[in-house]
N, C-alpha and C positions, 0 to 999 in steps of 0.2 A: 425530164430536166435534170442536169448535172447537180451533184452535192455542193453546197458551198463549203469553202475551207474555212475552219475556225481561225480567227486572228492570234497567232501564237504568242506575239508580244503582251496581249491582254491577259490570256491564260496565265502567263508567267506571274503578271501582278496581282491576280486574284488569288486569295488564299483559300476561301471555299464560298459557297451558296447555303445559307441555313435552309431548313424545312420552311421557314415563314417567308422565305424569299430575301433575306438581307445578304448583300453581297459585302463580305469582309476581305478588307486589304491590308498588306502590311506597309507600314509605313517606310520611307526610302531612307537610304544612306546607312544600313545596318551591315553591311557585307564588305564593301570596298575600302580599303586603308583604314581597317577597324582599330589596329593598333595605336594609332595615333589620337583616337578618340577616348572621352573619358567613359568609365563604367557606366555612369549614369546616361550619358547620351546614347551608348550602344543598347542599353537596357529600354529606354523610351523608343529608339527605332524600331525595336523588334515586336512592339504591341501591334494589335490588329484593330482597326477602325472600320466604322460602317461607311459605305460610300453614300453620297448626296443623291436624291432621288433622280435628278436630271441625268447624272453619269450612269446610273444603275440603269435606267431606260435604254441608253444607247450600247452599254455593254451586253446586256440581255438580248439584244437584237443581233450583236455581232457574233455572240456565243451560239445561239440557237439558230442563227441564218435567217 
């Protein structure tokens, strides 16, 4: 059976998967048109957060095939 391709759009959104299985994602809106945004807004947008259980299940399926 041929290998399944990994969804590139999801891999760009995921920052990393921890050893315990947490999927860490960057908040949106940090890069595009950043000069118009306040420093505080850019700083909070660059933080990582853990994905919800439902999303995590779907994403692990797509990543691992």
